[in-house]
N, C-alpha and C positions, 0 to 999 in steps of 0.2 A: 294347486295343492300346497300344504304346509303354510309357511309364513306368507307366501305370495297371495294365497286366497284369503288369509286373515287380513292382509293389507287392503286388498281390493274390496272386501265386504265391510271393512271397518268393524267387524264383529269383536266384541270384548275390548274395544278401545277405551282407554282410561285417561287420555290426555289429548288435547287439541293444539296443534301447532298452527300459528297464524303467521303467514309470510307476507311481509309488506315491502314492496319495492321502494316506497318512499320512507326514508328514515324518520321523517316527522309526521307520519300519517296519524290522524286523530283516532281516538278510541271509537268514535261513532262510525268512521269509515271501516274500521276493522270489524266492528260488530255487524255492520251491514254485509260486508264481504261480497258486495255486488260489483265492485270495480275489478277490472282485470289486474290491477296492481296489488290487490289484497285477496288472499285465498286462505281457506281453512283446510287442515289436513288431520283427520283423526289418526291416532297412532297408539302405540303400546309402550308404556314406560319401561318395562323389563327389556324389550327388544332394543329400544334406543339406548338405555343405560349399558347394555352389553356391547353395543357397537361403538360408542364414542365416549371419551373421557368427559366431554362437555355435558352430556345428559347425565352421566353417572354422578358428576358433582352436583348437578341441578336437582336430582331426585334422591340422592343419598341423605340420610338424617345428619343434621349438624350436631354440635355439642349440646344444644338444648333439646335435641330429639326431634325437631321439626325440620323437614327439608326446605330448600329454597322455593320449590314449586310443590304445593300440596296436591294430593291425589284429586283428580277431577278438574284441576285448574288449567287454564289455557296458558300457553307459552308463546309470547310474541317475539318473532325474529324480524327485527326491523332491518331495512336495507338489504333484504334477501329476496331475490326475484322468485316469485312463485314457481315458475317453470324450472328454475334451478333446484329449488327444494324438492320438487316432485322427482327429479332425476336422482337426487341424493337419497331420498326415502326408498325409491325403487331399488337402488343399489344396496341399501341397508337390509331390506327384507329379502331380496332375491340374489344379490351378488351380480346382477346383470348391469352392464354399462356399455353404451354405444357412444363413442366419442363423436362430438359434433363441434367443429370450429366456431360455428355461429354463436353458441351459448357457452363455450368452454370457459371463458373468463368469469362469467357469473356463477357457474357451477364450482369453479375453483374458489371463489370468494366464500360460497356457502360451505364447502368442504373444509376450508381453512378455519372458518368460524367454529364449526362443530368438531374440529380436530379429528377428522376422518382421514388418517394417514394413508390407508390402503387406496382410497379413491384419489387422493392427491398424487400418489405415485403414478397411477394410470393417466391422470390428467397431465402430469409433467411430461410423460413420454409422448403423448399425443400432441401437446402444444409445442414441444421441442421440434417435432417433425414438420410443422406447418408454419414456421416463422417466416414472415415475409416483410416487405417494405411497409405494408399498411398496418402491421400489428407489432413490430419489433419493439417500438418505444412503449406502447401500453403494456406489453408483456414484461418488459424490463422493470417498469415502475410497479407493476403488480407483484412481481417476484421480490423486488426490493422491499416493498411494504410488508411482505410476509416472511422475509428472511430466507427465501428459497434460493440458495446459492447456485444450484444446478440450472434451474430455469433462467435465472438472472444471467449467468455466464453464456448460456446458449443464445439468448436474445442479444447480448452484447457482442458476441462473436460475429453474428450477422451484421450488426450495425458497424462494427469495425471493418468488415470486409467490403461493404458497399456504401461508403459515406457519400459519394457523388450521386448515386442513384437515390438515396434518401433525401438529399438536398433537392434534386430535380423534382421529385414527386411531392415534396412538402411533408414527408413523413417525420422530419425532425421538428416540425413546427410546435409539437406538444412537448418537446424535451425541455426539462428545466435547465438552468444554467450550470448546476453542478454536474449534470450528466454530460453536457457539452464540454465542460472542463476536463472530465475524464477522457472523453473521446478524442479531443484535439491534442491532448498531451500523451496519448497512447503511443508507445514505441512501435507497435505493430499495425498502426493505421494504414490501410491499403489505399493509397492514392497514387495516381500516375505521376503527379508532380505536386510541388508545394502550393501551386495556384489552386488546385482542387481543394486543399484544406482551407485556404482563405475563402474560396467560393462557398464552401459549406458554412463557414462562420457568418458570412454576409447574408446568405439566404435565411439562416436561422434568425439573425437579428432583424431582417426586413419583415418577418412575420408579425412582430410586435415591437416596432422601434421605440415606443415610449418606455416600455418596461425593460427592453433588452440592450439598449444602446450603452448604458453605463457598465453592466457586467462585460459586454463584448469589448468595450474600449479599455476598461481598466484591468480586466483579468484575462479574458480569453484570448485577446490579441497577442499576448506574450507567448502563446504556444505556436504561433506562426513564424516560420523561419523566412523572413523577407529576403535574406541574403541569397536564398536559393531561387527566388523569383527574378528571372532575368529581365522581364519586361517592366518598364516603369508604368505602373498602372495609373498613376495620377495624371500622366500627360498623354499616354498613347491610347488612341481610340481606333487606330487603323490596323492593329495587329491581326494576324491571321489565326491567332490562338483562339479556339472556340471557348476554352475555359475563361480567357480574359474577357471576351465579348459577353459571355453569360454573366460574368462577375460584375461588369459595369452596368449591365441591365438590371441586375439585382440591386446594386447600390443606388440606382436611380429611383427606386421606390421611395427613398427618403434621402434628401440631400445630406443630412447629418451623418449618414452611414459612410460617406466618402472618407471619413477619418480612418476607417478600418483599412483602407487601401494603402495607408502610409505606415512605415515602421514606427513603433513607439520610440519616443525620444528619451534619452537618458536625462534625468533631472538632478543627478547628484552634483554637489558642489565640490567634490574632491578634485584637486588639481594635479594629481600625479598622472604619469603617463599610462594610458589604457591600451588594451589589446584591440585596436580598432578593426583590423581585418578579420579577426577570429574571436570577437567577443562572444562568449557563450550565452545562450538563451536559457536561463535556469527556469524550471517549471515553478509556477505559482510564486514568482518573485522570491525565490529562496536566496539564502546567503551561505557561503562556505566559510567555516571556521577552521583555521589551521593552527594547531596548538602544539607547543613544546617540541620535543625531539632532541636529536644530537646533531651538531654540525659546526661549521666554522669556515673561515676563508681558505684554510688549508688543513691538511691532516695534522699538522704540528699544533695548531691551536684548537683542535676538535674538542668540544665541550658540550655538556647538556645545556639546554636553552630554556628560557622562560617566555619566549615570544608567543604572542597570540595575534594572528593576522586574519582579517576578514576580507572576502572578495565581495564587493558591492554588486548585487544582481542586476542593477539597472545599467551599469556601465562596464562591468567586467574589470574594475580597478581594485587594487589591494590597498588597505590601510591598516594601521596598527591599532590594537585594542589594549585594555588593561592586561599587563603581563601576569603570568602564572605566579602563585604565591612563592614558589621555589623552582629551581631548575630541575627538570625531570625528563626522562624518556622511558620507553617501554611501559607506559601507563595505559589506562583505558578511559574513554570519555563517551558520554551519551547526552542526547537532548532529553531533558526531564520536564516537559511542559506540565503545568497545572492550570486550573481555571483562571487564576489571577496572575500568573507569572510565566515567563518563558525562560526556563533555567537550563544551564549547561553544567554538567557534573563531571568531575575528574576524580579518579580513584587510583591509589597506589602508584607503582612505577619504581624507577631507579634514579638516584641522584648521586653522582660522583661515586658510583660503585656500591652505594648503600640502598637496600630495599626500603620502600616506603609503605606505610599503612594508613596514610591520611586520606581525607576526602574533602573536596572543596566544591562549592556551588557559586555560580554567577547568574543573576537575574538580568536578562537582556532588556527587560522592560522597566528596570529600576530608574525612576525619574531622577534620583540623586546621582546617577552614574553607575556604570557597570563595575561592580566590585566583587572580589572573591571572598566568600564567607565560609567558615569551617562547617563541615558536615559530620555525620557519624563515621568514626574510624572503623577500619576493618578489624576483625579479630586477630589478624596477624599480617605481617608485611607480604606483599605479593607484587610480582611484575610479570610481563609477557602474558597477560590475561585478557579476557574479553568482557565487555559490558554491553548488555542488550536491554533495550526498553520494550516492554509490552504494554499496550494501552488498554485499559478497561477490562483487565482480567485478573485472576488470582492464581497463586500457586497451590492453593488447597481446595479449589472448587467452590470457594465462597462467593465468587463473582464480585469482588470489591470494585468500587469505582476508582477512577484515576489510573495512574501509571504504576507499573511494577518494574523494577530494575533487577536483572539477574547478572551475577558475576560468575564467570566460568573459566576453569583452567588456570594456567599460570604456574609460576615458580615462587615458593616461599623458602622455608627451611629445606623443602624437597618439592617434588611435584605435588600440587594441591588438587585433590580429587573433589573437594567440597564445592557445591554450587550454592552461592549465597544470594539472598533476596533482600531487597530494600523496597518497602511498600510506601506509596504516596497516600494522600496528596502532598503532605508536608515532608519532603525528604530530609530536611535539615533536622527534624525532631525524631526521625525514625531510628531504627537499629537494624544492623545486618543479622540475618539468621540463616542457618543452613536449611535447605529444603530437599536436597537430593545430592547424589554423588555422580560424577561422570562415569560412563561405562569404561573409559580408558583415560589415564592421565595424559595431558598434553600441555605443552607450552608453545608459544608462537603460532597458535591455531587462529582460526577466524570464526566468528559467530555473527549471525544476523537474524532478525525477526522477519518472518514472512508468513503469508497465508498458506495453510496446508492444502494445496491443490493436488497432491499426489493421489494415485490410485489407492483407495481405501482410507484416505485421510478424511478428517471431519470438516475441513474447510475453515477451521478456526485459526487463530494466530498461534504460531509455534516458534521454536528456536532451533536453528540449524547450526551445528558445531562441526567444523570441517578441518581436516588436515592437522598440522602441528608436528612438533618434535616429541617422540616418545621418550621413555625412561633411558633409552640407549642413544639419545640424540640423533635418531634417524627420522627423516620426514615420513609422514603417514599418508595413506590414501583414504582413511576412514571418514565417514560422514554419518553423524548421529543426529537424530531429530528428537527434541524434547517437547512434549505436550504438557504445559503447566496445569491444565484443568484436571487431568487425571494423574499427573505426576509420573509420567511414563516415558522411557527412552525407546526409540525405534531405530534399527539399523537401516540406512538408506544405501542406494547404489554407490560404490566406491568412486573416488575421484579418478580422473583419467591418468593421473601421475602423482607420485608422492610430492606433497607440497607443504611448505611452512613459510611463515613470514610473507604471506601473499595478501592481495587485496580481494575483498569479497563484498558484493552488493546484491541486493534483491530488488527486483522491479516491484513497485507498489501496486501496479495494475495486474500483471500476469503472475507474479510470484516467481518468475524465472530467476535463477541464480547465475551470477557472473563471477568467475574466478580469474584473477589477473596477476600475471607474473609469479613471483615467489622464488624460493630456493630451498636450501637446507644446509645441514652440517657438511661443509666442504664442497657443496654443489655450486655450480655457476648460476647466477641469476637467470631467470627465464623471461622471455617476452611473450609467452603463450597466453592466449585468452580463450576461456571456455565458457559455454553457456549450457545450462541444464533446464530443459522444459520438464517441470515436475510431473505433469500429467503423463508424459512418456517415460520419464525416468532415464533419459539418455543424455549424455554429455556430447555437445557438438563443438568442434573447434572453430573459432572465429579468426578474423584477421589478427595477426600478432601486433603487439604494441610497437611503436617506432623504435624503442630501445628496451633492452632487458632491464628489469628492476626486481629487487627484493627489499623487504622491510619498507615497503611503500605505503602510501595512503590512498584510499579510493572512496568515492562517494557518488551517489546517483541523484540527479535532479532533473525531473521531467524525463526526457528521452535521451539524456546525455550522461555519460559516466566520466568522472574527472579522476585522473591519476596524477599524483604529485609526490616528489621526494623519493627516498629510497637509495639503494646502492645498485650501481651497474657493474661493480666489481667488488667482491667481498674482501674482507681483511684476510691476508694470508701470512701465516708464520712458517717460513721455509727452513727454520732451524738456524741457518747461517745468516739469514737476513729476513726482513719483514717488509711485506708489501701492504701499504695502507689501503683501506677501502676507498673506492672511487664513487663519490656521490652523484646521483642522477640529477640533472637540472631540467628546468622547464616543466610545463603542464601539458599533458596529453589528454585529449578529449575524444571519447568514442561515441559516435553518433549511432544510436541503436537502430533508428529507422533506415539510415543509409548504409549501415554495416561497414563503416570505415572510420579510420583514425585521422585526426588532424592535430597539429600542435598549436597551442596558444602562443602567438607571436607578439613581439613588442610593437607598440603603436608609433614608432618613429623616434623614440628617445633612448636614452641610455639606461633607463630604469628597467630592471627585469620584470617579467610578468609573475615570477614566483618570488615571494618576499625574501627567502633565504634558503639555500640548498641545505637539506637536512634529512635525517633518517630516524626511524623509530618514533615518529610523531603520530598525531591523531588528526583526522579530517572529518568534520561533521557538516551535515546539511540542516539548516534551521530556517524556518519561515521568516520572511522579511517583516520587520516591525518598524 
């Protein structure tokens, strides 16, 4: 009865849909419709237009009065399986749908093409419940191609939880190198030992050695922590470890894959002393830039600094770069990459007690040498603020390309509520403009860009603004989230403790937030470390830092969080005497996978692993060039 009988009888049909499994099927084959890969489906324009935006746009009159598909014309849907289109049309006419894993991916492709969201929702639920080793990679690639974040993360969660099983069954053979890059660098990769991670890499490379050896050797190998593999894989063949035996069998598929069993060697020509025993393994060959701050050999010669130091990702060694244009602390910095440059931008701050409003950029790819060039000045001086970069989005919903920089919070003539925006791609020629105001004025807060994976979130890139000192100089528990696409603030779960001048990083893979150390007005520095899983909205306490720190710097690279600088004892004015601040020394590294801290130690020389003890500085992670 109703639309069902109308569909079955093809009565009053005024359009013919031709489904062709082959994207390059000829018109003669479509006209014949004798092959199983090509079928014709009589349908009704009004029903189709009411069901999907795709057909509505196809059948609606254009500006010249004629639709794209004239009445009575046939509509060819290439690369759509006839069986899948039959299921889609049955759903459109009757609302009936019976999930079948065997054809689910083809139905998903057809529903995505026709923009049939209600059917996509049902498919997403069904496909998420039947993810296994044989289909997790195809489902991930399918969801990634169609921008389906929910299905994509469901497939990835399974991949992350069973990497050894996937390697054993060959399920990862179809994974591209960028997917393996994400998997091996994931902080939550579930492996019994680091050998399993190496085994997964070798088995993937062995599936196609000619095409995969180069990315495995030059990029993916850096995600393996060879220091955690106790067995010397290059010489030991009699070990009882089943993982090692399987690994060597996998490597024997191609002799050239034996290079993956060896740790990558540092190729830097730097001659300074390195952190040999605790050299960090930065994800994707990143570099750490350590800029400015306040410090000195003792509290008597404490002064603002112009130093810029970089840690080489290949060897874990520090070297100096072009100094800042002027001494400064309490400023903000961000990486502002464009298509043709890899820029670092610094904004505002304080210099010898004076607030600054200037802006400077350095192009790390400048063939003439890294130099600081002036950028657009702020509308007014500001310090103790945050600078966050969002890539490929806009603050007005326009979807501009390139990066957008947002400046939040801080102190000028008073607490500054205005949120300023600088749009790329050419930041040097832009101008700061106000886009919104903070829900609450804060200085000494922390902000970071992260994917919105919270319950009810849209999954896009957002800005998290946490903690800070309020107008009464009291540390705050507040957490606000800003969505630049809709220009809207949202209140998130409060911090577990009032915090200011603390470290904040976000995992690029999971979106998890990590709060490290901090303090407040008159409060002692903290060694606490907290992690928030955005999907659960709950703060979990992690292992504390080796020493308390406030006014510290923190950055994340791969599955490691780096903490440097800060104060382990604040400045105290006791009235009758003054106790100067005691600056924290050394670099602490938190291994997210192992859930433990370690200290970056010197490699046998007198040179420190930290360039100079300082506070109120900035630390950035930038790709290696």
